[in-house]
Backbone as numpy.savetxt, mean C-alpha at the origin, in Angstrom:
# Nx Ny Nz CAx CAy CAz Cx Cy Cz
-31.79 7.25 5.06 -30.29 7.20 5.01 -29.73 8.60 5.12
-28.74 8.81 5.97 -28.15 10.07 6.19 -27.36 10.52 4.96
-27.34 11.85 4.70 -26.54 12.35 3.57 -25.17 12.80 3.99
-24.99 13.09 5.26 -23.68 13.54 5.82 -23.32 12.69 7.05
-22.10 12.19 7.08 -21.61 11.39 8.19 -20.60 12.19 8.97
-20.84 12.55 10.20 -19.86 13.31 11.00 -18.51 12.56 11.11
-17.45 13.31 10.90 -16.12 12.67 11.01 -15.75 12.14 12.33
-16.33 12.75 13.40 -16.01 12.26 14.75 -16.56 10.85 14.93
-17.69 10.53 14.33 -18.24 9.15 14.39 -17.32 8.18 13.64
-16.87 8.60 12.51 -15.92 7.77 11.69 -14.59 7.57 12.43
-14.15 8.61 13.06 -12.90 8.49 13.83 -13.02 7.50 14.99
-14.12 7.58 15.69 -14.37 6.64 16.77 -14.41 5.22 16.27
-15.06 5.01 15.13 -15.12 3.65 14.52 -13.73 3.15 14.21
-12.95 3.96 13.50 -11.64 3.59 13.07 -10.70 3.40 14.26
-10.86 4.17 15.28 -9.99 4.09 16.49 -10.26 2.76 17.22
-11.57 2.42 17.31 -11.89 1.11 17.91 -11.20 -0.07 17.15
-11.27 0.02 15.84 -10.66 -0.98 14.99 -9.15 -1.00 15.18
-8.55 0.19 15.11 -7.09 0.27 15.16 -6.50 -0.14 16.51
-7.17 0.22 17.58 -6.64 -0.10 18.92 -7.22 -1.39 19.53
-8.14 -2.01 18.84 -8.61 -3.29 19.30 -9.61 -3.28 20.38
-10.37 -2.21 20.61 -11.38 -2.25 21.62 -11.93 -0.89 21.95
-13.08 -0.84 22.64 -13.78 0.41 22.98 -13.01 1.16 24.11
-12.50 0.41 25.06 -11.83 1.08 26.16 -10.59 1.82 25.74
-9.73 1.18 24.92 -8.55 1.80 24.40 -8.89 2.97 23.50
-9.93 2.84 22.71 -10.30 3.91 21.82 -10.79 5.12 22.67
-11.54 4.89 23.78 -11.97 5.96 24.61 -10.76 6.70 25.20
-9.78 5.96 25.70 -8.58 6.57 26.30 -7.86 7.40 25.27
-7.71 6.87 24.01 -6.95 7.63 22.96 -7.72 8.89 22.55
-9.03 8.84 22.57 -9.81 10.03 22.09 -10.26 10.94 23.26
-9.87 10.58 24.49 -10.22 11.41 25.63 -11.73 11.42 25.95
-12.34 10.25 25.76 -13.75 10.13 26.02 -13.99 8.94 26.93
-15.22 8.74 27.38 -15.57 7.57 28.12 -15.94 6.40 27.20
-15.84 5.19 27.72 -16.24 4.02 26.99 -17.70 4.04 26.54
-18.60 4.43 27.41 -20.00 4.49 26.97 -20.21 5.52 25.91
-19.43 6.64 25.95 -19.57 7.65 24.87 -19.18 7.12 23.49
-18.04 6.29 23.50 -17.58 5.69 22.23 -18.66 4.67 21.75
-19.19 3.92 22.67 -20.24 2.95 22.28 -21.47 3.67 21.70
-21.83 4.79 22.29 -22.95 5.55 21.80 -22.66 6.14 20.42
-21.41 6.58 20.14 -21.07 7.08 18.82 -21.18 5.95 17.76
-20.71 4.76 18.10 -20.79 3.65 17.18 -22.27 3.32 16.86
-23.09 3.33 17.89 -24.50 3.04 17.63 -25.17 4.14 16.81
-24.75 5.39 17.00 -25.25 6.47 16.20 -24.81 6.33 14.76
-23.57 5.91 14.53 -23.11 5.67 13.18 -23.87 4.56 12.48
-24.11 3.50 13.30 -24.89 2.40 12.74 -26.35 2.82 12.37
-26.91 3.69 13.21 -28.26 4.20 12.94 -28.23 5.02 11.63
-27.22 5.85 11.43 -27.16 6.70 10.27 -26.97 5.88 9.00
-26.16 4.79 9.11 -25.95 3.95 7.94 -26.93 2.84 7.79
-27.73 2.68 8.82 -28.76 1.62 8.84 -28.12 0.23 8.58
-27.05 0.02 9.35 -26.34 -1.25 9.18 -25.55 -1.53 10.49
-25.47 -2.78 10.91 -24.72 -3.18 12.04 -23.25 -3.25 11.61
-22.40 -2.59 12.38 -20.96 -2.52 12.02 -20.07 -3.38 12.88
-20.38 -3.46 14.17 -19.52 -4.20 15.13 -20.37 -5.11 15.97
-19.91 -6.33 16.09 -20.57 -7.30 16.99 -19.68 -7.43 18.21
-20.26 -7.32 19.41 -19.47 -7.38 20.65 -19.89 -8.61 21.45
-18.92 -9.19 22.18 -19.17 -10.27 23.11 -18.17 -10.14 24.23
-18.65 -9.55 25.34 -17.74 -9.20 26.44 -16.80 -8.08 25.99
-15.52 -8.36 26.15 -14.52 -7.40 25.70 -14.03 -7.68 24.30
-14.56 -8.72 23.65 -14.18 -9.06 22.29 -15.17 -8.40 21.29
-14.67 -8.07 20.14 -15.54 -7.54 19.07 -15.10 -8.08 17.73
-16.00 -8.01 16.80 -15.70 -8.45 15.42 -16.49 -7.53 14.48
-15.89 -7.25 13.36 -16.51 -6.44 12.32 -17.49 -7.25 11.51
-18.63 -6.76 11.21 -19.58 -7.34 10.30 -19.06 -7.10 8.92
-19.75 -7.65 7.91 -19.40 -7.38 6.52 -19.53 -5.91 6.22
-20.54 -5.26 6.77 -20.74 -3.84 6.58 -19.59 -3.05 7.22
-19.15 -3.51 8.41 -18.02 -2.85 9.08 -16.72 -2.95 8.29
-16.50 -4.12 7.69 -15.33 -4.29 6.85 -15.40 -3.34 5.57
-16.62 -3.29 5.03 -16.78 -2.42 3.83 -16.60 -0.97 4.16
-17.02 -0.56 5.38 -16.92 0.84 5.76 -15.46 1.27 5.91
-14.64 0.36 6.37 -13.25 0.72 6.74 -12.53 1.55 5.70
-12.36 1.18 4.46 -11.61 2.00 3.49 -12.24 3.36 3.27
-13.58 3.43 3.22 -14.24 4.73 3.04 -13.97 5.68 4.20
-14.07 5.11 5.42 -13.82 5.93 6.66 -12.41 6.45 6.66
-11.44 5.55 6.31 -10.07 5.99 6.37 -9.77 7.02 5.30
-10.39 6.93 4.14 -10.13 7.91 3.10 -10.67 9.29 3.54
-11.86 9.32 4.11 -12.44 10.59 4.60 -11.62 11.21 5.71
-11.15 10.34 6.62 -10.34 10.86 7.69 -8.96 11.37 7.20
-8.46 10.69 6.17 -7.21 11.18 5.63 -7.39 12.56 5.06
-8.45 12.78 4.26 -8.69 14.12 3.67 -8.92 15.15 4.78
-9.67 14.76 5.81 -9.91 15.67 6.93 -8.54 16.09 7.59
-7.70 15.08 7.84 -6.46 15.31 8.51 -5.49 16.12 7.61
-5.54 15.86 6.29 -4.69 16.63 5.36 -5.10 18.10 5.41
-6.39 18.38 5.47 -6.84 19.79 5.50 -6.33 20.48 6.78
-6.49 19.77 7.90 -6.02 20.31 9.18 -4.54 20.57 9.14
-3.80 19.58 8.64 -2.32 19.74 8.56 -1.92 20.86 7.65
-2.62 21.05 6.57 -2.24 22.13 5.64 -2.28 23.51 6.29
-3.23 23.71 7.16 -3.39 25.02 7.78 -2.73 25.10 9.16
-2.15 24.02 9.61 -1.46 24.05 10.93 -0.08 24.64 10.78
0.29 25.42 11.74 1.64 26.01 11.76 2.36 25.39 12.88
2.87 24.14 12.69 3.55 23.47 13.74 4.87 22.85 13.15
5.85 22.73 14.01 7.09 22.09 13.68 6.96 20.58 13.89
7.20 19.80 12.86 7.04 18.38 12.91 8.30 17.77 13.55
8.07 16.74 14.40 9.23 16.08 15.04 8.82 14.65 15.50
9.81 13.88 15.86 9.56 12.55 16.34 10.00 11.47 15.41
9.95 10.24 15.86 10.32 9.07 15.09 9.12 8.49 14.35
9.36 8.07 13.09 8.35 7.42 12.30 8.96 6.12 11.75
8.29 5.02 11.93 8.78 3.72 11.39 7.99 3.41 10.14
8.71 3.34 9.03 8.11 3.20 7.69 8.51 1.87 7.10
7.58 1.17 6.53 7.80 -0.03 5.80 7.66 0.14 4.27
8.67 -0.24 3.55 8.58 -0.18 2.11 8.90 -1.57 1.52
8.26 -1.94 0.42 8.37 -3.34 -0.06 9.59 -3.59 -0.84
10.16 -4.80 -0.70 11.29 -5.24 -1.55 10.86 -5.47 -2.96
9.52 -5.67 -3.18 9.03 -5.98 -4.53 8.53 -4.74 -5.27
8.93 -3.54 -4.81 8.53 -2.33 -5.51 9.78 -1.49 -5.65
9.58 -0.16 -5.90 10.73 0.71 -6.16 11.24 1.27 -4.89
12.22 0.60 -4.26 12.75 1.07 -3.01 13.42 2.45 -3.14
14.24 2.60 -4.18 14.96 3.87 -4.32 13.97 5.00 -4.56
12.94 4.73 -5.33 11.94 5.74 -5.63 11.23 6.22 -4.37
10.92 5.30 -3.43 10.24 5.64 -2.18 11.28 6.24 -1.24
12.52 5.77 -1.27 13.53 6.33 -0.37 13.82 7.78 -0.75
13.76 8.12 -2.00 13.97 9.49 -2.41 12.88 10.39 -1.87
11.61 9.91 -1.81 10.54 10.72 -1.25 10.67 10.85 0.25
11.10 9.84 0.92 11.27 9.90 2.39 12.44 10.85 2.75
13.51 10.74 1.96 14.68 11.61 2.17 14.30 13.09 2.03
13.56 13.37 0.98 13.11 14.75 0.73 12.25 15.28 1.86
11.41 14.43 2.42 10.55 14.84 3.54 11.39 15.12 4.78
12.31 14.26 5.11 13.19 14.48 6.24 14.07 15.70 6.07
14.50 15.97 4.89 15.31 17.19 4.58 14.45 18.42 4.90
13.21 18.41 4.60 12.34 19.55 4.84 11.90 19.62 6.30
12.01 18.52 7.04 11.58 18.52 8.44 12.71 17.86 9.25
13.79 18.61 9.58 14.97 18.01 10.22 14.71 17.46 11.63
13.62 17.83 12.24 13.31 17.27 13.57 12.68 15.91 13.50
12.35 15.45 12.32 11.73 14.13 12.09 12.79 13.11 11.82
12.72 12.01 12.49 13.66 10.88 12.32 12.85 9.65 11.81
13.38 9.02 10.77 12.67 7.92 10.12 13.45 6.63 10.22
12.80 5.56 10.64 13.38 4.23 10.64 12.69 3.44 9.56
13.47 2.80 8.63 12.90 2.18 7.46 13.15 0.71 7.51
12.07 -0.01 7.26 12.12 -1.53 7.20 11.70 -1.93 5.81
12.48 -2.84 5.23 12.15 -3.30 3.86 11.82 -4.80 3.95
10.60 -5.20 3.58 10.15 -6.57 3.62 9.22 -6.79 2.40
8.84 -8.01 2.21 7.79 -8.25 1.19 6.47 -7.73 1.70
5.60 -7.35 0.82 4.35 -6.61 1.13 3.56 -7.34 2.24
3.40 -8.64 2.14 2.62 -9.36 3.11 3.18 -9.21 4.53
4.49 -9.29 4.68 5.14 -9.15 5.96 5.05 -7.71 6.48
5.06 -6.75 5.59 4.89 -5.34 6.01 3.56 -5.11 6.64
2.50 -5.64 6.00 1.15 -5.46 6.56 1.00 -6.18 7.90
1.65 -7.29 8.06 1.58 -7.98 9.35 2.31 -7.19 10.42
3.43 -6.59 10.08 4.21 -5.77 11.04 3.37 -4.52 11.47
2.63 -3.95 10.58 1.79 -2.80 10.95 0.70 -3.31 11.85
0.10 -4.44 11.66 -0.95 -4.93 12.49 -0.45 -5.15 13.94
0.85 -5.49 14.04 1.46 -5.77 15.35 2.08 -4.53 15.96
1.86 -3.38 15.39 2.42 -2.10 15.84 3.92 -2.04 15.80
4.52 -2.72 14.90 5.94 -2.71 14.70 6.32 -1.66 13.66
5.34 -1.17 12.91 5.56 -0.10 11.90 4.42 0.91 12.09
4.66 2.16 11.64 3.70 3.19 11.70 2.98 3.47 10.38
3.77 3.38 9.31 3.27 3.59 7.93 3.86 2.47 7.03
3.01 2.00 6.17 3.44 0.95 5.24 2.93 1.26 3.84
3.87 1.16 2.87 3.53 1.15 1.46 3.69 -0.25 0.99
2.61 -0.85 0.41 2.70 -2.28 0.10 1.72 -2.57 -1.03
1.97 -3.68 -1.71 1.01 -4.11 -2.72 -0.30 -4.49 -2.04
-1.39 -4.09 -2.59 -2.74 -4.35 -2.01 -3.46 -5.35 -2.87
-3.63 -6.55 -2.39 -4.37 -7.56 -3.13 -5.54 -8.05 -2.29
-6.65 -8.31 -2.94 -7.83 -8.70 -2.24 -8.65 -7.53 -1.73
-9.75 -7.83 -1.04 -10.65 -6.77 -0.60 -10.58 -6.49 0.91
-10.31 -7.53 1.71 -10.27 -7.39 3.16 -8.85 -7.03 3.57
-8.49 -5.76 3.54 -7.17 -5.32 3.88 -7.26 -4.28 5.02
-7.02 -4.73 6.25 -7.10 -3.80 7.39 -6.11 -2.65 7.23
-6.51 -1.48 7.69 -5.67 -0.30 7.73 -5.33 0.30 6.39
-6.03 -0.13 5.32 -5.76 0.45 3.99 -6.45 1.81 3.96
-5.64 2.84 3.67 -6.16 4.22 3.60 -6.43 4.66 2.19
-5.54 4.37 1.27 -5.68 4.80 -0.09 -4.89 3.88 -1.01
-5.30 3.81 -2.23 -4.58 3.02 -3.22 -4.30 3.83 -4.50
-3.30 3.41 -5.23 -3.01 3.98 -6.53 -2.71 2.80 -7.45
-3.26 2.86 -8.69 -3.08 1.78 -9.59 -1.76 1.96 -10.38
-1.01 0.93 -10.53 0.24 0.96 -11.26 0.20 -0.13 -12.35
0.59 0.22 -13.54 0.57 -0.66 -14.67 1.96 -1.30 -14.84
2.13 -2.59 -14.50 3.44 -3.25 -14.68 3.61 -3.60 -16.14
4.85 -3.81 -16.54 5.11 -4.25 -17.94 6.29 -5.24 -17.90
6.47 -5.85 -19.04 7.62 -6.77 -19.19 8.87 -5.97 -19.41
9.94 -6.32 -18.68 11.25 -5.65 -18.88 12.26 -6.67 -19.36
12.98 -6.27 -20.41 13.97 -7.15 -21.01 15.24 -6.33 -21.25
16.33 -7.03 -21.55 17.62 -6.39 -21.85 17.42 -5.51 -23.11
18.13 -4.42 -23.21 18.00 -3.44 -24.29 18.13 -4.12 -25.69
19.06 -5.04 -25.81 19.27 -5.69 -27.13 18.64 -7.10 -27.19
17.62 -7.31 -26.41 16.95 -8.59 -26.36 16.36 -8.96 -27.72
16.59 -10.26 -28.09 16.05 -10.75 -29.36 15.06 -11.90 -29.00
13.80 -11.70 -29.34 12.78 -12.72 -28.95 12.87 -14.00 -29.79
12.53 -15.08 -29.11 12.37 -16.39 -29.76 11.05 -16.90 -29.43
10.01 -16.71 -30.36 8.65 -17.05 -30.08 8.38 -18.56 -29.96
9.39 -19.36 -30.33 9.21 -20.82 -30.27 9.76 -21.38 -28.99
10.44 -20.58 -28.20 11.05 -21.06 -26.96 10.24 -20.58 -25.73
10.28 -21.33 -24.64 9.61 -20.86 -23.42 10.23 -19.49 -22.99
9.35 -18.67 -22.40 9.84 -17.36 -21.91 10.67 -17.59 -20.65
11.90 -17.08 -20.59 12.73 -17.24 -19.41 12.27 -16.21 -18.35
11.73 -16.69 -17.25 11.18 -15.75 -16.26 12.14 -15.52 -15.11
12.18 -14.25 -14.74 12.89 -13.79 -13.52 11.83 -13.24 -12.57
11.76 -13.75 -11.36 10.64 -13.39 -10.49 11.01 -13.41 -9.05
10.08 -12.84 -8.22 10.18 -12.95 -6.77 9.64 -14.29 -6.31
9.98 -14.71 -5.07 9.37 -15.97 -4.58 7.87 -15.90 -4.45
7.21 -17.01 -4.62 5.79 -17.05 -4.42 5.45 -17.02 -2.96
4.26 -16.44 -2.55 3.32 -15.79 -3.44 3.78 -14.37 -3.84
3.63 -14.07 -5.08 4.09 -12.76 -5.62 3.10 -12.27 -6.64
2.59 -11.04 -6.51 1.65 -10.45 -7.43 2.21 -10.31 -8.84
3.50 -9.98 -8.92 4.15 -9.78 -10.22 4.22 -11.17 -10.92
4.69 -12.19 -10.19 4.87 -13.52 -10.76 3.51 -14.05 -11.22
2.46 -13.86 -10.42 1.16 -14.35 -10.78 0.70 -13.67 -12.04
0.90 -12.40 -12.18 0.44 -11.68 -13.41 1.23 -12.16 -14.62
2.51 -12.43 -14.46 3.24 -12.92 -15.62 2.73 -14.24 -16.10
2.60 -15.19 -15.12 2.16 -16.53 -15.49 0.76 -16.51 -16.09
-0.17 -15.75 -15.48 -1.53 -15.68 -15.97 -1.54 -15.11 -17.39
-0.76 -14.07 -17.67 -0.75 -13.51 -19.00 -0.19 -14.46 -20.05
0.85 -15.20 -19.67 1.41 -16.20 -20.60 0.46 -17.34 -20.82
-0.21 -17.74 -19.76 -1.19 -18.84 -19.87 -2.32 -18.48 -20.82
-2.81 -17.22 -20.65 -3.93 -16.80 -21.59 -3.46 -16.68 -23.00
-2.17 -16.33 -23.15 -1.64 -16.20 -24.54 -1.21 -17.54 -25.13
-1.29 -18.60 -24.30 -0.85 -19.93 -24.85 0.65 -20.08 -24.94
1.38 -19.30 -24.18 2.84 -19.41 -24.22 3.35 -20.19 -22.99
4.45 -20.92 -23.19 5.06 -21.62 -22.11 6.17 -20.75 -21.49
6.65 -21.17 -20.34 7.73 -20.39 -19.64 8.58 -21.33 -18.80
9.71 -20.86 -18.44 10.57 -21.54 -17.45 11.17 -20.50 -16.50
11.21 -20.80 -15.24 11.80 -19.90 -14.26 13.31 -20.05 -14.30
13.99 -18.92 -14.52 15.46 -18.91 -14.61 16.11 -18.50 -13.29
15.44 -17.55 -12.61 16.00 -17.07 -11.36 14.87 -16.53 -10.46
15.04 -16.77 -9.13 14.11 -16.23 -8.14 14.90 -15.34 -7.18
14.45 -14.13 -6.99 15.14 -13.20 -6.13 14.15 -12.42 -5.29
14.39 -12.29 -3.97 13.53 -11.46 -3.11 13.71 -9.98 -3.39
14.84 -9.63 -3.90 15.17 -8.20 -4.05 14.96 -7.77 -5.49
14.35 -6.60 -5.68 14.10 -6.11 -7.03 15.45 -5.79 -7.75
16.45 -5.38 -6.96 17.78 -5.08 -7.54 18.34 -6.33 -8.18
18.12 -7.56 -7.57 18.59 -8.76 -8.16 17.96 -9.01 -9.52
16.65 -8.76 -9.60 15.96 -8.96 -10.88 16.41 -7.98 -11.95
16.67 -6.71 -11.51 17.13 -5.71 -12.45 18.54 -6.12 -13.02
19.41 -6.59 -12.15 20.71 -7.07 -12.57 20.61 -8.20 -13.57
19.67 -9.16 -13.28 19.55 -10.31 -14.16 19.00 -9.90 -15.50
18.06 -8.89 -15.51 17.54 -8.43 -16.81 18.64 -7.79 -17.62
19.44 -6.94 -16.98 20.51 -6.27 -17.70 21.56 -7.26 -18.22
21.71 -8.40 -17.50 22.67 -9.40 -17.97 22.10 -10.31 -19.05
20.80 -10.10 -19.34 20.18 -10.86 -20.47 19.77 -12.25 -20.03
19.48 -12.49 -18.76 19.06 -13.86 -18.34 17.62 -14.17 -18.63
16.81 -13.09 -18.76 15.39 -13.34 -19.02 14.58 -12.09 -18.91
13.27 -12.30 -18.70 12.35 -11.16 -18.60 11.63 -11.19 -17.22
11.23 -9.99 -16.76 10.51 -9.90 -15.55 9.47 -8.80 -15.65
8.64 -8.64 -14.62 7.65 -7.59 -14.58 8.18 -6.47 -13.68
8.13 -5.26 -14.17 8.60 -4.09 -13.40 7.56 -3.01 -13.50
7.77 -1.95 -12.78 6.91 -0.76 -12.87 7.73 0.41 -13.44
7.07 1.51 -13.84 7.80 2.62 -14.43 8.98 3.11 -13.53
8.84 3.05 -12.24 9.87 3.59 -11.36 11.08 2.63 -11.23
10.94 1.39 -11.72 12.08 0.43 -11.59 12.73 0.09 -12.90
12.28 0.68 -14.02 12.96 0.42 -15.30 14.25 1.23 -15.29
15.37 0.55 -15.58 16.69 1.19 -15.51 17.38 1.25 -16.90
18.40 2.09 -17.03 19.18 2.11 -18.28 19.70 0.68 -18.57
19.71 0.30 -19.86 20.13 -1.03 -20.21 19.00 -1.98 -20.34
17.75 -1.48 -20.01 16.53 -2.31 -20.17 15.61 -1.59 -21.12
14.60 -2.35 -21.58 13.55 -1.80 -22.42 12.27 -2.58 -22.11
11.13 -2.09 -22.54 9.82 -2.77 -22.35 9.64 -3.82 -23.42
9.31 -5.06 -23.03 8.98 -6.10 -23.98 7.66 -5.87 -24.62
7.62 -6.01 -25.95 6.41 -5.70 -26.71 5.53 -6.95 -26.89
4.28 -6.66 -27.21 3.34 -7.79 -27.40 3.65 -8.60 -28.64
4.20 -7.96 -29.69 4.57 -8.68 -30.88 5.81 -9.57 -30.64
6.49 -9.38 -29.51 7.64 -10.21 -29.17 7.22 -11.35 -28.25
5.90 -11.55 -28.07 5.46 -12.65 -27.23 5.26 -12.26 -25.77
5.11 -10.99 -25.45 4.93 -10.53 -24.09 3.52 -9.93 -23.97
2.52 -10.70 -23.53 1.17 -10.22 -23.45 0.98 -9.24 -22.32
-0.04 -8.34 -22.44 -0.25 -7.31 -21.39 -0.42 -7.89 -19.97
0.08 -7.18 -18.99 -0.10 -7.62 -17.59 -1.17 -6.80 -16.91
-1.88 -7.51 -16.02 -2.96 -6.83 -15.29 -2.36 -5.76 -14.33
-3.08 -4.68 -14.05 -2.59 -3.60 -13.16 -2.39 -4.12 -11.77
-1.52 -3.41 -11.01 -1.31 -3.65 -9.63 -1.93 -2.53 -8.80
-2.26 -2.80 -7.54 -2.68 -1.72 -6.64 -1.59 -1.57 -5.59
-1.06 -0.32 -5.46 -0.11 0.02 -4.41 -0.90 0.71 -3.34
-0.84 0.18 -2.12 -1.62 0.69 -1.00 -0.80 1.47 0.00
-1.46 2.47 0.59 -0.86 3.19 1.76 -1.66 2.74 2.99
-0.93 2.21 3.93 -1.58 1.59 5.17 -1.07 2.32 6.38
-1.97 2.69 7.30 -1.55 3.08 8.65 -2.76 3.15 9.55
-2.48 3.12 10.83 -3.52 3.22 11.86 -3.72 4.68 12.25
-4.86 5.27 11.93 -5.07 6.72 12.25 -4.90 6.98 13.74
-5.37 6.05 14.57 -5.28 6.33 16.04 -3.85 6.37 16.52
-2.91 5.70 15.86 -1.58 5.60 16.38 -0.61 6.58 15.68
-1.11 7.33 14.65 -0.20 8.14 13.89 -0.21 9.58 14.36
0.98 10.09 14.65 1.13 11.48 15.10 1.15 12.40 13.89
1.28 13.73 14.18 1.21 14.73 13.12 2.29 14.48 12.04
3.56 14.18 12.48 4.62 13.99 11.55 4.37 12.79 10.64
3.81 11.76 11.25 3.49 10.52 10.49 2.39 10.80 9.43
1.39 11.55 9.86 0.29 11.85 8.98 0.76 12.68 7.76
1.68 13.61 8.00 2.19 14.44 6.97 3.09 13.60 6.03
3.85 12.69 6.57 4.72 11.85 5.75 3.82 10.95 4.88
2.78 10.39 5.45 1.85 9.53 4.70 1.29 10.31 3.54
0.88 11.55 3.75 0.36 12.39 2.70 1.38 12.63 1.61
2.64 12.85 2.02 3.73 13.13 1.09 3.97 11.86 0.22
3.98 10.72 0.83 4.21 9.49 0.08 3.12 9.17 -0.92
1.85 9.43 -0.51 0.76 9.20 -1.40 0.82 10.13 -2.61
1.13 11.42 -2.38 1.27 12.38 -3.45 2.39 11.99 -4.42
3.46 11.44 -3.82 4.62 11.03 -4.63 4.26 9.85 -5.55
3.53 8.91 -5.04 3.12 7.73 -5.85 2.13 8.21 -6.91
1.22 9.04 -6.56 0.24 9.53 -7.61 0.98 10.35 -8.67
1.93 11.13 -8.32 2.66 11.95 -9.27 3.48 11.08 -10.21
4.07 10.03 -9.68 4.82 9.10 -10.50 3.94 8.40 -11.53
2.75 8.00 -11.07 1.82 7.34 -11.99 1.39 8.27 -13.08
1.16 9.56 -12.76 0.70 10.55 -13.75 1.83 10.72 -14.76
3.07 10.83 -14.31 4.18 11.01 -15.25 4.34 9.83 -16.19
4.12 8.62 -15.60 4.30 7.38 -16.44 3.29 7.26 -17.52
2.12 7.92 -17.36 1.05 7.84 -18.35 1.12 8.94 -19.39
1.92 9.98 -19.08 1.96 11.15 -19.99 2.99 10.88 -21.11
């Protein structure tokens, strides 16, 4: 088993996956199709595992290929971050960014605004959808960078994740009634937040009733401040007029969430790569502050 994997082999692998074939990957990387095929075979030899199955112009990832994806993307991100750090170039161009309605929009918008302010030649188009739809839009090349909830193991184009601890949010003067069902405020199903709330209540033997369903986190925040019920939020979305619901008030701990950064390396230009790095650092810094 090899101890060092050349990044050019990983880049060829990721580019084949991102662009959907060996020929397109060869064009993007300025190489021939046989050269890309040879690099993939060399990577398979080094890892002693079959990564890609081909049938004519079609291909499919093996289980080993799926498992390699996140590792390869993380290494390429670090490599590209190093190159970008020492590059003396003016960033420019359009970047299409997707941010989730079920997370902290304002918190992410602040990070994007700061980046554009530092790089005035960069123009950003922002799309706000639920996490599942954002990932689908990225797969269809309708977005360049996506920040979305990451659930499950088979998540194409996942580059990096950060763990976020959600908590129960209630009105500041909320008075618990342990004998009554918990009034839930939630996003439409399927929703990672709603699933965590129900699972936690089920384990604790508590009943609940859904009071309101809203696609927008702002709607849930307004409902919490109005005293309609409780919902699950993250540190970046807790607002004045709210407080965290305690376990002794009948609010059991919620399982952590994974926030993922998704993009296709082969399709991302320098400005997009730098913005992706900026967003990841912003999420990690927010998590660090919330734990301190």
